[in-house]
Each structure stands twice: as structure tokens, then as C-alpha cells.
VOGU-3710 file (C-alpha; in Angstrom, 3 decimals, decimal comma):
1> mlwnstskps> 0,000/0,000/0,000  1,373/3,406/-0,956  0,379/5,274/2,219  1,068/2,542/4,748  2,114/4,293/7,974  4,611/1,559/8,836  6,676/2,030/5,692  8,993/5,007/5,406  11,018/6,081/2,373  14,697/5,286/2,681
11> akntgimafi> 17,123/8,214/2,998  19,199/6,547/0,284  16,273/6,196/-2,123  17,464/6,975/-5,631  14,125/8,317/-6,887  12,888/11,902/-6,621  10,952/12,152/-3,349  10,135/15,891/-3,364  9,760/18,351/-6,210  9,772/22,158/-6,073
21> degseiegky> 8,429/23,175/-9,457  9,206/26,006/-11,826  7,181/29,072/-10,836  7,844/28,496/-7,117  9,845/31,107/-5,206  11,264/30,310/-1,776  13,319/32,511/0,529  14,948/31,415/3,785  16,500/28,212/5,084  15,339/24,914/3,618
31> sftgtgtvll> 16,447/21,785/5,433  15,358/18,204/4,880  16,515/14,775/5,975  15,314/11,261/5,304  13,473/12,511/2,233  15,715/10,985/-0,399  16,317/13,212/-3,404  14,771/16,670/-3,734  14,487/18,260/-7,180  14,473/22,066/-7,089
41> ngrfhgeivt> 13,361/23,645/-10,344  12,111/27,016/-9,080  13,762/30,074/-7,550  15,420/29,849/-4,144  17,243/32,466/-2,062  18,868/31,595/1,267  20,401/28,370/2,554  19,835/24,669/1,819  21,032/22,060/4,320  20,467/18,315/4,045
51> tdalvvgeka> 22,041/14,932/4,633  20,325/13,715/1,452  20,653/14,458/-2,272  19,710/17,687/-4,037  19,155/18,156/-7,765  19,105/21,750/-9,023  17,012/21,461/-12,182  17,549/23,139/-15,558  15,014/25,899/-14,825  16,265/26,585/-11,281
61> vvnatiqaes> 17,802/29,878/-10,208  19,386/29,407/-6,787  21,116/32,131/-4,793  22,146/30,180/-1,708  24,772/28,260/0,164  24,179/24,545/-0,240  25,316/21,742/2,034  24,223/18,204/1,128  25,300/14,599/0,800  25,366/14,938/-2,988
71> vvilgqvvgn> 24,425/17,730/-5,397  23,662/17,606/-9,119  23,385/21,019/-10,799  21,742/21,538/-14,186  20,546/25,141/-13,652  22,062/28,260/-12,096  23,600/28,499/-8,619  25,139/31,610/-7,099  26,757/30,600/-3,816  29,079/28,030/-2,315
81> vrassrielk> 28,246/24,329/-2,631  29,573/21,712/-0,217  28,827/17,986/-0,418  30,012/15,095/1,718  29,935/12,696/-1,252  29,961/14,398/-4,682  29,030/17,409/-6,799  28,119/17,103/-10,477  27,713/20,035/-12,880  25,871/18,881/-15,990
91> gaarvfgdle> 24,607/20,230/-19,291  24,220/24,004/-19,284  24,838/24,419/-15,529  26,070/27,839/-14,397  27,781/28,025/-11,002  29,247/31,174/-9,472  30,796/30,148/-6,166  33,144/27,654/-4,581  32,719/23,868/-4,715  33,894/21,423/-2,058
101> apvvileegv> 33,454/17,634/-2,216  35,633/14,510/-2,415  34,387/14,005/-5,997  33,600/16,893/-8,373  32,474/16,242/-11,942  32,126/18,983/-14,572  30,685/18,108/-17,958  31,688/19,900/-21,111  29,577/23,015/-21,646  29,112/24,042/-18,006
111> lfegqcrmpg> 30,094/27,489/-16,762  31,944/27,478/-13,433  33,506/30,541/-11,821  34,994/29,891/-8,404  37,398/27,648/-6,575  37,192/23,885/-6,267  38,426/21,939/-3,241  38,437/18,142/-3,157  39,356/17,026/0,377  39,927/13,434/1,367
121> arpdetaqgp> 42,106/12,147/-1,455  42,565/8,385/-1,300  45,905/7,329/0,308  47,080/5,374/-2,778  46,682/8,516/-4,921  48,646/10,761/-2,557  51,524/8,263/-2,434  52,018/8,646/-6,197  52,090/12,433/-6,044  49,766/14,932/-7,655
131> tvvpvqgkrs> 48,319/14,268/-11,094  47,487/17,052/-13,516  44,753/16,316/-16,042  44,195/18,824/-18,852  40,628/20,108/-19,185  39,274/20,155/-22,696  36,180/21,953/-23,845  34,739/25,142/-25,236  35,484/28,508/-23,679  32,928/31,258/-23,803
//
């Protein structure tokens, strides 16, 4: 049964559990936990804090600091983003702020202006010394 009171959605659920649609405007602090993944496709100004996953949709315009377990950005974010697991910038994402996560992925075509910090390098990687990987892609 869908609304059985004894069953609760898992915090690690991979599906979208909450959706803030285009046309919505929120200001303030938004925090959630145990929800799974939240998809934000509207306008948000303030602070987002969660131990779950956040997806900033293609239509989203976010002016906030974000702290989450993982963050996928497809829209626009102005503010610092910190994740305990990973940050992914995809498609036509536009990010103006600093990123911090153990894993940061930027697809070709994204616009990123800020600093990137990737703490917690694996011990076997640090023993070999730093590795420099050239970034290829279009410049605007």
C-alpha cells in the first residue's frame, strides 16, 4: 500500500521524493533529511542544508549556500556548494561560487567561476604524487 504508515522512504532512495516546481519562489532556510532526493526547479534564495541528495534542475535559479550529501546542478547556482559525497555540474549548468566535495564532476559546456576543493584524497593517490589532467572543452 502506498500510504502505509509503517513504511517510510529510505534516505538513500534513488528516486525523486520531493519536487519544487518552476514558478515556485522560496526565501529562507530549507532543510530536509530522510526525504531521499529533492528536485528544485524554481527560484530559491537563502540556505539549503540536508544529509540527502539535491538536484538543481535546468530551470532553477538558486542564490544560496548549499550543504548536502550529494548535489547535481543543471541550472544556475550563485553561492558556495559543499557535499560530503559528490558534486556534479551537468549540461548548461552555471555556477558562481566555490565547490567542495571529495568528488567533483564537470561536464563539457558548463560554466563554473569559483574555486574547487576536493578534500579526502585516497591514500594510494597521494603516495604517487599529484596528477594534472588537462581540461578540454569550449570557452565562452
